[in-house]
DSSP file (Angstrom, degrees, kcal/mol; ACC not computed):
  #  RESIDUE AA STRUCTURE BP1 BP2  ACC     N-H-->O    O-->H-N    N-H-->O    O-->H-N    TCO  KAPPA ALPHA  PHI   PSI    X-CA   Y-CA   Z-CA
    1    1 A X              0   0    0      0, 0.0     2,-0.3     0, 0.0    68,-0.2   0.000 360.0 360.0 360.0 140.6    0.0    0.0    0.0
    2    2 A X  E     -A   68   0A   0     66,-2.0    66,-2.3    64,-0.0     2,-0.5  -0.979 360.0-112.5-154.4 162.5    1.2    3.4   -0.8
    3    3 A X  E     -A   67   0A   0     -2,-0.3     2,-0.3    64,-0.2    64,-0.2  -0.883  37.0-177.9 -98.9 131.7    0.3    7.1   -1.4
    4    4 A X  E     -A   66   0A   0     62,-2.6    62,-2.9    -2,-0.5     2,-0.2  -0.866  30.1-108.9-125.2 158.0    0.7    8.3   -5.0
    5    5 A X        -     0   0    0     -2,-0.3    60,-0.2    60,-0.2    58,-0.0  -0.586  53.3 -85.2 -78.7 153.5    0.2   11.7   -6.6
    6    6 A X        +     0   0    0     58,-0.4     2,-0.3    -2,-0.2    -1,-0.1  -0.283  56.4 177.4 -57.3 142.9   -2.8   11.9   -8.9
    7    7 A X    >   -     0   0    0      1,-0.1     3,-1.7    -3,-0.1    37,-0.0  -0.998  43.3-127.6-149.9 144.2   -2.1   10.8  -12.4
    8    8 A X  G >  S+     0   0    0     -2,-0.3     3,-1.5     1,-0.3     4,-0.2   0.743 105.8  73.9 -58.1 -24.5   -3.9   10.3  -15.7
    9    9 A X  G 3  S+     0   0    0      1,-0.3    -1,-0.3     2,-0.1     3,-0.2   0.642  92.4  56.0 -71.1 -11.1   -2.4    6.7  -15.8
   10   10 A X  G <>  +     0   0    0     -3,-1.7     4,-3.0     1,-0.2    -1,-0.3   0.064  68.9 119.3-106.7  24.8   -5.0    5.9  -13.0
   11   11 A X  H <> S+     0   0    0     -3,-1.5     4,-2.2     1,-0.2    -1,-0.2   0.930  77.5  44.3 -55.0 -51.3   -8.1    6.9  -14.9
   12   12 A X  H  > S+     0   0    0     -3,-0.2     4,-1.7     1,-0.2    -1,-0.2   0.917 113.9  49.3 -66.3 -41.8   -9.7    3.5  -14.9
   13   13 A X  H  > S+     0   0    0      1,-0.2     4,-1.9     2,-0.2    -1,-0.2   0.895 111.3  50.4 -62.7 -38.7   -8.9    2.8  -11.3
   14   14 A X  H  X S+     0   0    0     -4,-3.0     4,-2.8     1,-0.2     5,-0.2   0.891 104.7  57.3 -69.2 -35.7  -10.3    6.2  -10.3
   15   15 A X  H  X S+     0   0    0     -4,-2.2     4,-2.4    -5,-0.3    -1,-0.2   0.888 107.5  49.1 -55.3 -41.7  -13.5    5.5  -12.3
   16   16 A X  H  X S+     0   0    0     -4,-1.7     4,-2.3     2,-0.2    -1,-0.2   0.886 110.8  50.0 -65.1 -40.8  -14.0    2.3  -10.1
   17   17 A X  H  X S+     0   0    0     -4,-1.9     4,-1.8     1,-0.2    85,-0.2   0.934 112.5  46.4 -63.7 -45.6  -13.4    4.4   -6.9
   18   18 A X  H  X S+     0   0    0     -4,-2.8     4,-3.2     1,-0.2     5,-0.2   0.909 110.2  53.2 -64.1 -43.3  -15.9    7.0   -8.0
   19   19 A X  H  X S+     0   0    0     -4,-2.4     4,-2.4     1,-0.2     5,-0.2   0.922 107.3  51.7 -58.3 -41.7  -18.5    4.4   -9.0
   20   20 A X  H  X S+     0   0    0     -4,-2.3     4,-2.1     1,-0.2     5,-0.2   0.910 112.8  45.5 -63.7 -39.0  -18.2    2.7   -5.6
   21   21 A X  H  X S+     0   0    0     -4,-1.8     4,-3.5     2,-0.2     8,-0.3   0.935 111.6  52.2 -62.4 -47.8  -18.8    6.1   -3.9
   22   22 A X  H  < S+     0   0    0     -4,-3.2     4,-0.3     1,-0.2    -2,-0.2   0.871 115.3  41.2 -62.3 -35.4  -21.7    7.0   -6.2
   23   23 A X  H  < S+     0   0    0     -4,-2.4    -1,-0.2    -5,-0.2     3,-0.2   0.894 131.9  20.6 -82.0 -38.2  -23.5    3.7   -5.5
   24   24 A X  H  < S+     0   0    0     -4,-2.1    -2,-0.2    -5,-0.2    -3,-0.2   0.572 137.1  22.7-111.7 -10.1  -22.9    3.5   -1.8
   25   25 A X    >X  +     0   0    0     -4,-3.5     4,-1.8    -5,-0.2     3,-0.8  -0.384  64.9 167.8-152.5  63.5  -22.1    7.1   -0.5
   26   26 A X  H 3> S+     0   0    0     -4,-0.3     4,-1.0     1,-0.3    -4,-0.1   0.781  75.3  59.1 -59.1 -31.6  -23.6    9.4   -3.1
   27   27 A X  H 34 S+     0   0    0      1,-0.2     4,-0.3     2,-0.2     3,-0.3   0.886 109.9  43.6 -64.9 -37.7  -23.2   12.5   -1.0
   28   28 A X  H X4 S+     0   0    0     -3,-0.8     3,-1.2     1,-0.2     4,-0.5   0.831 105.0  64.5 -68.2 -34.1  -19.3   11.9   -0.8
   29   29 A X  H >< S+     0   0    0     -4,-1.8     3,-1.4    -8,-0.3     4,-0.4   0.807  87.1  69.8 -61.8 -30.0  -19.3   11.1   -4.5
   30   30 A X  G >< S+     0   0    0     -4,-1.0     3,-0.9    -3,-0.3     4,-0.3   0.803  90.2  63.0 -59.4 -31.2  -20.3   14.7   -5.3
   31   31 A X  G <  S+     0   0    0     -3,-1.2    -1,-0.3    -4,-0.3     3,-0.2   0.800 111.6  36.0 -61.0 -32.2  -16.9   15.9   -4.2
   32   32 A X  G X  S+     0   0    0     -3,-1.4     3,-1.5    -4,-0.5     4,-0.3   0.307  83.1 108.3-108.2  10.4  -15.3   13.9   -6.9
   33   33 A X  T X>  +     0   0    0     -3,-0.9     3,-2.2    -4,-0.4     4,-0.6   0.848  68.7  68.6 -57.4 -38.8  -17.9   14.4   -9.7
   34   34 A X  H >> S+     0   0    0     -4,-0.3     4,-1.6     1,-0.3     3,-1.3   0.827  89.6  64.4 -47.9 -37.7  -15.6   16.7  -11.6
   35   35 A X  H <4 S+     0   0    0     -3,-1.5    -1,-0.3     1,-0.3    -2,-0.2   0.695  98.4  54.4 -65.0 -19.5  -13.4   13.7  -12.4
   36   36 A X  H <4 S+     0   0    0     -3,-2.2    -1,-0.3    -4,-0.3    -2,-0.2   0.601 105.7  52.2 -90.7 -15.6  -16.2   12.1  -14.4
   37   37 A X  H << S-     0   0    0     -3,-1.3     2,-0.2    -4,-0.6    -2,-0.2   0.913 136.1  -8.7 -87.6 -47.2  -16.7   15.1  -16.6
   38   38 A X     X  -     0   0    0     -4,-1.6     4,-2.4     1,-0.1    -1,-0.2  -0.706  63.7-171.4-155.3  93.0  -13.1   15.6  -17.7
   39   39 A X  H  > S+     0   0    0      1,-0.2     4,-2.5    -2,-0.2     5,-0.2   0.887  85.3  51.4 -55.9 -47.5  -10.6   13.4  -15.9
   40   40 A X  H  > S+     0   0    0      1,-0.2     4,-1.9     2,-0.2    -1,-0.2   0.887 110.7  49.1 -64.9 -39.7   -7.4   15.0  -17.3
   41   41 A X  H  > S+     0   0    0     -3,-0.2     4,-2.4     1,-0.2    -1,-0.2   0.867 110.4  51.2 -65.8 -37.5   -8.6   18.4  -16.4
   42   42 A X  H  X S+     0   0    0     -4,-2.4     4,-1.9     2,-0.2    -2,-0.2   0.901 108.8  49.7 -65.6 -39.0   -9.4   17.2  -12.9
   43   43 A X  H  X S+     0   0    0     -4,-2.5     4,-2.3     2,-0.2    -2,-0.2   0.883 111.2  51.3 -64.8 -38.3   -6.0   15.7  -12.4
   44   44 A X  H  X S+     0   0    0     -4,-1.9     4,-2.9    -5,-0.2    -2,-0.2   0.918 106.8  52.6 -64.8 -42.0   -4.5   19.0  -13.6
   45   45 A X  H  X S+     0   0    0     -4,-2.4     4,-2.1     2,-0.2    -1,-0.2   0.905 108.2  51.6 -63.6 -38.9   -6.5   21.0  -11.2
   46   46 A X  H  X S+     0   0    0     -4,-1.9     4,-1.5     2,-0.2    -1,-0.2   0.940 110.9  47.3 -55.0 -49.0   -5.2   18.8   -8.4
   47   47 A X  H  X S+     0   0    0     -4,-2.3     4,-1.1     1,-0.2    -2,-0.2   0.895 111.8  51.1 -65.1 -39.4   -1.6   19.4   -9.5
   48   48 A X  H  X>S+     0   0    0     -4,-2.9     5,-3.0     1,-0.2     4,-0.6   0.856 105.0  56.1 -66.2 -34.0   -2.3   23.2   -9.7
   49   49 A X  H ><5S+     0   0    0     -4,-2.1    13,-1.4     1,-0.2     3,-0.7   0.866 101.4  58.1 -68.3 -31.1   -3.8   23.2   -6.2
   50   50 A X  H 3<5S+     0   0    0     -4,-1.5    -1,-0.2     1,-0.3    -2,-0.2   0.895 113.2  39.4 -63.9 -37.2   -0.5   21.7   -4.8
   51   51 A X  H 3<5S-     0   0    0     -4,-1.1    -1,-0.3    -3,-0.1    -2,-0.2   0.462 115.9-113.4 -91.6  -0.5    1.3   24.7   -6.3
   52   52 A X  T <<5 +     0   0    0     -3,-0.7     3,-0.5    -4,-0.6     2,-0.4   0.741  65.2 150.5  76.8  23.6   -1.3   27.3   -5.4
   53   53 A X      < -     0   0    0     -5,-3.0    -1,-0.3     1,-0.2    -2,-0.1  -0.760  67.2 -10.6 -95.2 130.0   -2.2   28.0   -9.0
   54   54 A X  S    S-     0   0    0     -2,-0.4    -1,-0.2     1,-0.2    -5,-0.1   0.848  84.9-172.5  56.1  39.7   -5.7   29.0  -10.0
   55   55 A X        -     0   0    0     -3,-0.5    -1,-0.2    -7,-0.1     3,-0.1  -0.372  23.3-116.1 -67.1 143.5   -7.2   28.3   -6.5
   56   56 A X    >   -     0   0    0      1,-0.2     3,-2.4     4,-0.1    -1,-0.1  -0.386  53.4 -70.1 -68.9 157.7  -10.9   28.5   -6.1
   57   57 A X  T 3  S+     0   0    0      1,-0.3    -1,-0.2    -2,-0.1     3,-0.1  -0.178 122.1   8.8 -51.2 134.5  -12.2   31.1   -3.7
   58   58 A X  T 3  S+     0   0    0      1,-0.3    -1,-0.3    -3,-0.1     2,-0.2   0.508  99.1 126.3  70.8   3.4  -11.3   30.2   -0.1
   59   59 A X    <   -     0   0    0     -3,-2.4     2,-0.3    26,-0.0    -1,-0.3  -0.574  44.0-158.2 -87.2 157.1   -9.1   27.3   -1.1
   60   60 A X        -     0   0    0     -2,-0.2    -8,-0.1    -3,-0.1    -4,-0.1  -0.872  41.5 -69.9-125.1 164.0   -5.5   27.1    0.1
   61   61 A X        -     0   0    0     -2,-0.3    21,-2.3    20,-0.1    22,-0.4  -0.211  61.8-178.0 -53.2 147.6   -2.6   25.1   -1.5
   62   62 A X  E     - B   0  81A   0    -13,-1.4     2,-0.4    19,-0.3    19,-0.2  -0.952  26.3-140.9-155.7 124.7   -3.3   21.5   -1.0
   63   63 A X  E     - B   0  80A   0     17,-2.6    17,-2.6    -2,-0.3     2,-0.4  -0.709  21.4-156.3 -84.3 139.9   -1.5   18.2   -1.9
   64   64 A X  E     - B   0  79A   0     -2,-0.4   -58,-0.4    15,-0.2     2,-0.4  -0.925  11.8-176.3-115.5 144.3   -3.8   15.4   -3.1
   65   65 A X  E     - B   0  78A   0     13,-2.6    13,-2.5    -2,-0.4     2,-0.4  -0.994  17.8-145.3-140.9 147.2   -2.8   11.7   -2.8
   66   66 A X  E     -AB   4  77A   0    -62,-2.9   -62,-2.6    -2,-0.4     2,-0.7  -0.923  16.5-139.1-110.6 140.3   -4.4    8.4   -3.9
   67   67 A X  E     -AB   3  76A   0      9,-3.3     8,-3.6    -2,-0.4     9,-1.2  -0.884  31.3-179.5-102.1 112.7   -4.0    5.4   -1.7
   68   68 A X  E     -AB   2  74A   0    -66,-2.3   -66,-2.0    -2,-0.7     6,-0.2  -0.825  20.4-135.6-119.1 152.2   -3.4    2.3   -3.9
   69   69 A X    >   -     0   0    0      4,-1.5     3,-2.0    -2,-0.3    -1,-0.1  -0.208  48.6 -80.3 -93.2-170.5   -2.8   -1.3   -3.4
   70   70 A X  T 3  S+     0   0    0      1,-0.3    -1,-0.0     2,-0.1    -2,-0.0   0.648 131.7  53.7 -71.8 -12.3   -0.2   -3.6   -5.0
   71   71 A X  T 3  S-     0   0    0      2,-0.1    -1,-0.3     0, 0.0     3,-0.1   0.361 119.0-109.5-100.2   8.7   -2.5   -3.8   -8.2
   72   72 A X    <   +     0   0    0     -3,-2.0     2,-0.4     1,-0.3    -2,-0.1   0.768  66.8 154.1  70.7  27.5   -2.7    0.0   -8.4
   73   73 A X        -     0   0    0    -57,-0.0    -4,-1.5   -60,-0.0     2,-0.6  -0.747  47.5-123.5 -88.1 133.3   -6.4   -0.1   -7.3
   74   74 A X  E     +B   68   0A   0     -2,-0.4    -6,-0.2    -6,-0.2     3,-0.1  -0.671  35.2 171.3 -81.4 121.2   -7.4    3.2   -5.7
   75   75 A X  E     -     0   0A   0     -8,-3.6    26,-3.3    -2,-0.6     2,-0.3   0.676  62.9 -12.5-100.0 -24.9   -8.7    2.4   -2.2
   76   76 A X  E     -BC  67 100A   0     -9,-1.2    -9,-3.3    24,-0.3     2,-0.3  -0.984  55.7-125.7-167.9 168.9   -9.0    6.0   -1.0
   77   77 A X  E     -BC  66  99A   0     22,-2.3    22,-2.6    -2,-0.3     2,-0.3  -0.956  21.1-168.3-129.5 146.7   -8.1    9.7   -1.5
   78   78 A X  E     -BC  65  98A   0    -13,-2.5   -13,-2.6    -2,-0.3     2,-0.4  -0.985   7.1-159.2-140.7 142.7   -6.5   12.1    0.8
   79   79 A X  E     -BC  64  97A   0     18,-3.4    18,-1.8    -2,-0.3     2,-0.5  -0.975   1.0-166.9-123.2 138.1   -5.9   15.8    1.0
   80   80 A X  E     -BC  63  96A   0    -17,-2.6   -17,-2.6    -2,-0.4     2,-0.4  -0.952  14.2-153.0-123.0 110.4   -3.3   17.7    3.0
   81   81 A X  E     -B   62   0A   0     14,-3.7   -19,-0.3    -2,-0.5   -20,-0.1  -0.680  12.2-138.7 -81.6 131.4   -4.0   21.4    3.1
   82   82 A X  S    S-     0   0    0    -21,-2.3     2,-0.3    -2,-0.4    -1,-0.1   0.747  77.3  -2.4 -65.1 -25.8   -0.9   23.4    3.6
   83   83 A X        -     0   0    0    -22,-0.4     2,-0.4    11,-0.1   -23,-0.1  -0.946  65.6-112.4-154.4 173.2   -2.4   25.8    6.1
   84   84 A X        +     0   0    0     -2,-0.3     6,-0.2     1,-0.1    11,-0.1  -0.501  50.6 159.4-109.3  61.3   -5.6   26.7    7.9
   85   85 A X        +     0   0    0     -2,-0.4     2,-0.3     4,-0.1    -1,-0.1   0.253  54.5  38.2 -78.8   9.6   -5.9   30.0    6.0
   86   86 A X  S  > S-     0   0    0      1,-0.1     4,-3.0    -3,-0.1     5,-0.2  -0.974  87.1-103.8-150.8 170.2   -9.6   30.5    6.6
   87   87 A X  H  > S+     0   0    0     -2,-0.3     4,-2.5     1,-0.2     5,-0.5   0.892 116.4  57.1 -62.0 -39.2  -12.3   30.0    9.3
   88   88 A X  H  >>S+     0   0    0      2,-0.2     4,-2.6     1,-0.2     5,-2.1   0.926 113.8  38.2 -58.3 -45.5  -13.8   27.0    7.6
   89   89 A X  I  4>S+     0   0    0      3,-0.2     5,-2.4     4,-0.2    -1,-0.2   0.931 117.3  50.7 -68.1 -45.0  -10.5   25.2    7.6
   90   90 A X  I  <5S+     0   0    0     -4,-3.0    -2,-0.2    -6,-0.2    -1,-0.2   0.836 127.3  21.7 -58.8 -35.0   -9.5   26.5   11.1
   91   91 A X  I  <5S+     0   0    0     -4,-2.5    -2,-0.2    -5,-0.2    -3,-0.2   0.848 136.4  15.0-105.7 -44.9  -12.8   25.4   12.6
   92   92 A X  I  <5S+     0   0    0     -4,-2.6    -3,-0.2    -5,-0.5    -4,-0.1   0.848 124.3  30.7-110.3 -43.1  -14.5   22.7   10.6
   93   93 A X  I   <S-     0   0    0     -5,-2.1    39,-0.6     1,-0.1    -4,-0.2   0.834  76.9-169.0-101.6 -35.0  -12.2   21.0    8.0
   94   94 A X  B   < -D  131   0A   0     -5,-2.4    37,-0.2    -6,-0.3   -11,-0.1  -0.184  44.6 -57.0  80.6-169.8   -8.6   21.0    9.3
   95   95 A X  S    S+     0   0    0     35,-2.9   -14,-3.7     1,-0.2     2,-0.5   0.880 116.7  43.9 -80.0 -39.8   -5.3   20.1    7.5
   96   96 A X  E     +Ce  80 131A   0     34,-1.2    36,-0.5   -16,-0.2     2,-0.3  -0.921  56.7 171.2-122.5 132.4   -6.2   16.6    6.4
   97   97 A X  E     +C   79   0A   0    -18,-1.8   -18,-3.4    -2,-0.5     2,-0.3  -0.978  11.2 175.0-132.1 149.6   -9.2   15.1    4.9
   98   98 A X  E     -C   78   0A   0     -2,-0.3     2,-0.4   -20,-0.2   -20,-0.2  -0.980  18.1-158.5-153.6 161.5   -9.7   11.7    3.5
   99   99 A X  E     -C   77   0A   0    -22,-2.6   -22,-2.3    -2,-0.3     2,-0.4  -0.996   7.4-155.8-142.7 134.3  -12.1    9.2    2.0
  100  100 A X  E     -C   76   0A   0     -2,-0.4   -24,-0.3   -24,-0.2     5,-0.1  -0.923  35.4-105.8-106.6 139.7  -12.0    5.4    1.7
  101  101 A X    >   -     0   0    0    -26,-3.3     3,-2.2    -2,-0.4     4,-0.3  -0.356  32.5-120.1 -61.7 142.4  -14.0    3.7   -1.1
  102  102 A X  G >  S+     0   0    0      1,-0.3     3,-1.5   -85,-0.2    -1,-0.1   0.857 111.3  61.9 -54.6 -38.4  -17.1    2.0    0.6
  103  103 A X  G 3  S+     0   0    0      1,-0.3    -1,-0.3   -86,-0.1    -2,-0.1   0.666 109.7  41.5 -65.0 -14.8  -16.0   -1.4   -0.6
  104  104 A X  G X  S+     0   0    0     -3,-2.2     3,-0.8   -29,-0.2     5,-0.5   0.248  86.2 120.6-118.1  12.0  -12.8   -1.1    1.5
  105  105 A X  T <   +     0   0    0     -3,-1.5    -3,-0.0    -4,-0.3    -4,-0.0  -0.396  68.9  28.0 -73.5 153.7  -14.1    0.5    4.7
  106  106 A X  T 3  S+     0   0    0     -2,-0.1    -1,-0.2     1,-0.1    -4,-0.0   0.637  92.9  98.1  76.1  13.5  -13.7   -1.3    8.0
  107  107 A X  S <  S-     0   0    0     -3,-0.8    -2,-0.1     0, 0.0    -1,-0.1   0.236 100.7-100.6-118.9  13.5  -10.5   -3.1    7.0
  108  108 A X  S  > S+     0   0    0      3,-0.0     4,-2.1     1,-0.0     5,-0.1   0.479  88.7 119.7  87.8   0.8   -7.9   -0.8    8.5
  109  109 A X  H  >  +     0   0    0     -5,-0.5     4,-2.8     1,-0.2     5,-0.2   0.862  69.7  57.0 -74.1 -31.0   -7.0    1.1    5.3
  110  110 A X  H  > S+     0   0    0      2,-0.2     4,-2.5     1,-0.2    -1,-0.2   0.922 108.8  46.7 -58.3 -45.5   -8.1    4.5    6.7
  111  111 A X  H  > S+     0   0    0      2,-0.2     4,-2.6     1,-0.2    -2,-0.2   0.927 114.1  47.6 -63.1 -46.9   -5.7    4.2    9.6
  112  112 A X  H  X S+     0   0    0     -4,-2.1     4,-2.2     2,-0.2    -2,-0.2   0.932 111.8  51.2 -65.5 -42.6   -2.8    3.0    7.2
  113  113 A X  H  X S+     0   0    0     -4,-2.8     4,-1.5     1,-0.2    -2,-0.2   0.927 112.3  44.8 -56.3 -51.5   -3.6    5.9    4.8
  114  114 A X  H  X S+     0   0    0     -4,-2.5     4,-1.8     1,-0.2    -1,-0.2   0.904 109.4  56.0 -66.6 -37.8   -3.4    8.5    7.5
  115  115 A X  H  X S+     0   0    0     -4,-2.6     4,-0.7     1,-0.2    -1,-0.2   0.930 109.7  46.6 -56.2 -44.6   -0.3    7.0    9.0
  116  116 A X  H  X S+     0   0    0     -4,-2.2     4,-0.6     1,-0.2    -1,-0.2   0.796 110.7  54.8 -66.0 -25.5    1.4    7.3    5.6
  117  117 A X  H  X S+     0   0    0     -4,-1.5     4,-2.2    -3,-0.2     3,-0.4   0.850  90.6  72.3 -78.8 -33.5    0.1   10.9    5.2
  118  118 A X  H  X S+     0   0    0     -4,-1.8     4,-1.8     1,-0.3    -1,-0.2   0.826  95.6  49.2 -59.6 -36.8    1.5   12.2    8.5
  119  119 A X  H  X S+     0   0    0     -4,-0.7     4,-1.8    53,-0.3    -1,-0.3   0.876 110.4  53.8 -67.3 -34.0    5.2   12.3    7.4
  120  120 A X  H  X S+     0   0    0     -4,-0.6     4,-0.8    -3,-0.4    -2,-0.2   0.861 106.3  50.8 -67.0 -35.3    4.1   14.1    4.2
  121  121 A X  H ><>S+     0   0    0     -4,-2.2     5,-1.9     1,-0.2     3,-0.6   0.893 108.1  53.7 -65.5 -37.5    2.3   16.7    6.3
  122  122 A X  H ><5S+     0   0    0     -4,-1.8     3,-2.3     1,-0.3    -2,-0.2   0.912 102.8  56.2 -63.9 -38.4    5.6   17.1    8.3
  123  123 A X  H 3<5S+     0   0    0     -4,-1.8    -1,-0.3     1,-0.3    -2,-0.2   0.748 103.2  55.9 -66.1 -21.5    7.5   17.7    5.0
  124  124 A X  T <<5S-     0   0    0     -4,-0.8    -1,-0.3    -3,-0.6    -2,-0.2   0.228 126.5-104.8 -90.7  12.9    5.0   20.6    4.4
  125  125 A X  T < 5S+     0   0    0     -3,-2.3     2,-0.8     1,-0.2    -3,-0.2   0.853  74.9 142.0  64.2  36.7    6.1   22.1    7.9
  126  126 A X      < +     0   0    0     -5,-1.9    -1,-0.2     1,-0.2     3,-0.2  -0.931  22.4 175.2-104.1 108.8    2.9   21.0    9.6
  127  127 A X  S    S+     0   0    0     -2,-0.8    44,-2.7     1,-0.3     2,-0.4   0.900  73.5  21.6 -78.7 -40.2    4.0   20.0   13.0
  128  128 A X  E    S- F   0 170A   0     42,-0.2     2,-0.4    -3,-0.1    -1,-0.3  -0.998  79.2-149.9-125.4 125.6    0.6   19.3   14.4
  129  129 A X  E     - F   0 169A   0     40,-3.1    40,-2.2    -2,-0.4     2,-0.6  -0.816   7.7-139.8-100.1 133.0   -2.4   18.6   12.0
  130  130 A X  E     + F   0 168A   0     -2,-0.4   -35,-2.9    38,-0.2   -34,-1.2  -0.800  26.4 179.7 -84.8 127.6   -5.9   19.4   12.8
  131  131 A X  E     -DF  94 167A   0     36,-2.3    36,-2.5    -2,-0.6     2,-0.3  -0.996   6.2-164.1-132.7 134.5   -8.2   16.6   11.6
  132  132 A X  E     + F   0 166A   0    -39,-0.6     2,-0.3   -36,-0.5    34,-0.2  -0.735   9.5 179.7-118.3 159.0  -11.9   16.6   11.9
  133  133 A X  E     - F   0 165A   0     32,-1.7    32,-3.2    -2,-0.3     2,-0.0  -0.972  42.6 -91.4-153.7 151.7  -14.7   14.0   11.7
  134  134 A X  E >   - F   0 164A   0     -2,-0.3     3,-1.6    30,-0.2    30,-0.3  -0.411  42.4-120.3 -56.7 141.0  -18.4   14.1   12.1
  135  135 A X  T 3  S+     0   0    0     28,-2.2    -1,-0.1     1,-0.3    29,-0.1   0.877 112.8  46.6 -57.8 -39.2  -19.1   13.4   15.8
  136  136 A X  T 3  S+     0   0    0     27,-0.3     2,-1.7     1,-0.1    -1,-0.3   0.492  84.0  97.1 -83.3  -0.4  -21.2   10.3   14.8
  137  137 A X    <>  +     0   0    0     -3,-1.6     4,-2.2     1,-0.2     5,-0.2  -0.619  47.5 170.4 -91.2  82.3  -18.7    9.0   12.4
  138  138 A X  H  > S+     0   0    0     -2,-1.7     4,-2.4     1,-0.2    -1,-0.2   0.864  71.0  57.8 -58.2 -41.3  -17.1    6.5   14.8
  139  139 A X  H  > S+     0   0    0     -3,-0.2     4,-1.8     1,-0.2    -1,-0.2   0.921 109.8  43.8 -62.5 -42.7  -15.0    4.7   12.1
  140  140 A X  H  > S+     0   0    0      1,-0.2     4,-2.4     2,-0.2    -1,-0.2   0.927 111.7  53.8 -70.4 -40.9  -13.3    8.0   11.1
  141  141 A X  H  X S+     0   0    0     -4,-2.2     4,-2.7     1,-0.2    -1,-0.2   0.890 107.4  51.2 -55.1 -43.2  -12.7    9.0   14.7
  142  142 A X  H  X S+     0   0    0     -4,-2.4     4,-2.4     2,-0.2    -1,-0.2   0.855 105.7  55.5 -62.0 -40.1  -11.1    5.7   15.4
  143  143 A X  H  X S+     0   0    0     -4,-1.8     4,-0.9     2,-0.2    -2,-0.2   0.935 111.7  44.3 -59.5 -46.2   -8.8    6.2   12.4
  144  144 A X  H ><>S+     0   0    0     -4,-2.4     5,-2.5     1,-0.2     3,-0.8   0.940 114.0  48.2 -63.3 -47.6   -7.6    9.6   13.9
  145  145 A X  H ><5S+     0   0    0     -4,-2.7     3,-1.6     1,-0.2    -1,-0.2   0.848 105.5  59.1 -64.4 -33.5   -7.3    8.2   17.4
  146  146 A X  H 3<5S+     0   0    0     -4,-2.4    -1,-0.2     1,-0.3    -2,-0.2   0.759 105.2  51.7 -64.0 -23.5   -5.2    5.2   16.0
  147  147 A X  T <<5S-     0   0    0     -4,-0.9    -1,-0.3    -3,-0.8    -2,-0.2   0.035 133.3 -89.1-101.3  21.4   -2.8    7.7   14.7
  148  148 A X  T < 5 +     0   0    0     -3,-1.6    22,-0.3     1,-0.2    -3,-0.2   0.583  66.1 169.3  86.1  12.7   -2.4    9.5   18.0
  149  149 A X      < -     0   0    0     -5,-2.5     2,-0.6    -6,-0.2    -1,-0.2  -0.336  21.4-153.8 -61.8 133.3   -5.2   12.0   17.6
  150  150 A X  E     -G  168   0A   0     18,-2.7    18,-1.6    -2,-0.1     2,-0.2  -0.937  19.0-124.5-112.0 114.9   -6.0   14.0   20.7
  151  151 A X  E     +G  167   0A   0     -2,-0.6    16,-0.3    16,-0.2     3,-0.1  -0.373  30.5 176.0 -61.7 123.7   -9.6   15.2   20.9
  152  152 A X  E     -     0   0A   0     14,-3.3     2,-0.3     1,-0.4    -1,-0.2   0.840  57.5 -39.0 -95.1 -44.0   -9.6   18.9   21.4
  153  153 A X  E     -G  166   0A   0     13,-1.2    13,-2.8     2,-0.0     2,-0.5  -0.987  42.7-121.0-167.0 168.8  -13.3   19.7   21.3
  154  154 A X  E     +G  165   0A   0     -2,-0.3     2,-0.2    11,-0.2    11,-0.2  -0.994  39.0 173.2-123.5 126.4  -16.6   19.0   19.6
  155  155 A X  E     -G  164   0A   0      9,-2.5     9,-3.2    -2,-0.5     2,-0.6  -0.745  35.6-112.9-124.7 165.7  -18.3   21.9   18.0
  156  156 A X  E     -G  163   0A   0     -2,-0.2     7,-0.2     7,-0.2     5,-0.1  -0.940  40.9-130.0-101.1 123.9  -21.3   22.6   15.8
  157  157 A X        -     0   0    0      5,-2.4   -69,-0.0    -2,-0.6     6,-0.0  -0.203  11.9-152.9 -68.9 162.1  -20.2   23.8   12.5
  158  158 A X  S    S+     0   0    0      3,-0.1     3,-0.3   -70,-0.1    -1,-0.1   0.796  97.5  37.2-102.1 -39.8  -21.4   26.8   10.6
  159  159 A X  S    S+     0   0    0      1,-0.3     2,-0.7   -71,-0.1    -2,-0.0   0.932 134.5  28.1 -74.8 -42.7  -20.8   25.7    7.0
  160  160 A X  S    S-     0   0    0      2,-0.1     2,-2.4     4,-0.0    -3,-0.5  -0.928  89.4-150.2-109.7 100.1  -21.9   22.1    7.8
  161  161 A X        +     0   0    0     -2,-0.7     2,-0.3    -3,-0.3    -3,-0.1  -0.391  58.7  94.5 -80.8  71.1  -24.2   22.6   10.7
  162  162 A X  S    S-     0   0    0     -2,-2.4    -5,-2.4    -7,-0.1     2,-0.2  -0.927  85.9 -72.0-144.8 171.2  -23.7   19.4   12.6
  163  163 A X  E     - G   0 156A   0     -2,-0.3   -28,-2.2    -7,-0.2     2,-0.4  -0.443  47.6-169.2 -73.0 135.6  -21.5   18.2   15.4
  164  164 A X  E     -FG 134 155A   0     -9,-3.2    -9,-2.5   -30,-0.3     2,-0.5  -0.990  15.9-143.2-134.1 126.7  -17.8   17.9   14.5
  165  165 A X  E     -FG 133 154A   0    -32,-3.2   -32,-1.7    -2,-0.4     2,-0.5  -0.778  19.3-153.5 -88.3 128.0  -15.0   16.3   16.6
  166  166 A X  E     -FG 132 153A   0    -13,-2.8   -14,-3.3    -2,-0.5   -13,-1.2  -0.923  15.5-179.6-107.6 122.5  -11.7   18.2   16.3
  167  167 A X  E     -FG 131 151A   0    -36,-2.5   -36,-2.3    -2,-0.5     2,-0.4  -0.868  19.7-148.0-119.6 151.4   -8.4   16.3   16.9
  168  168 A X  E     -FG 130 150A   0    -18,-1.6   -18,-2.7    -2,-0.3     2,-0.4  -0.973  18.5-169.9-114.6 136.6   -4.8   17.4   16.8
  169  169 A X  E     -F  129   0A   0    -40,-2.2   -40,-3.1    -2,-0.4     2,-0.2  -0.994  23.6-122.1-131.2 127.4   -2.2   14.8   15.6
  170  170 A X  E     -F  128   0A   0     -2,-0.4     2,-0.5   -22,-0.3   -42,-0.2  -0.494  28.2-130.9 -60.7 128.4    1.5   15.0   15.8
  171  171 A X              0   0    0    -44,-2.7   -52,-0.1    -2,-0.2    -1,-0.1  -0.747 360.0 360.0 -85.5 131.2    3.1   14.7   12.4
  172  172 A X              0   0    0     -2,-0.5   -53,-0.3   -57,-0.2    -1,-0.1   0.365 360.0 360.0-118.2 360.0    5.9   12.2   12.3
């Protein structure tokens, strides 16, 4: 298992990842819908975000990674935001966000993916990463806690008006 940078070479694998989300977690699939319209443009946008080029309003530079197995099948996607440059990131979203394809949830892949991401966050000069999860998303909270996450607080979001657990994790 490894984290890779997004690449056009993984178009078919990403299509499977998206299809799994679309069927089993359609709300989450919306975040990746752009990839189904023009995959090459989507991959280029992710590369640009890493460099801070053509950022959407209220976006910050962000590294994107795909978590792949030995067969180059995409099991998950992960984002590391370089900073918490606005209230939404500082309060609700944090430095790191991730998604595991529904077919691969509950198998420890989320914990493994986050473990691989923490040294990458450190390379981006993030000493402690803020990682959030819906209060009732026990699986995601366990992923964060398995990687040393210390619960700071549980708040009600403003952009997403539900309860959010806020954790800090040392990047190693």
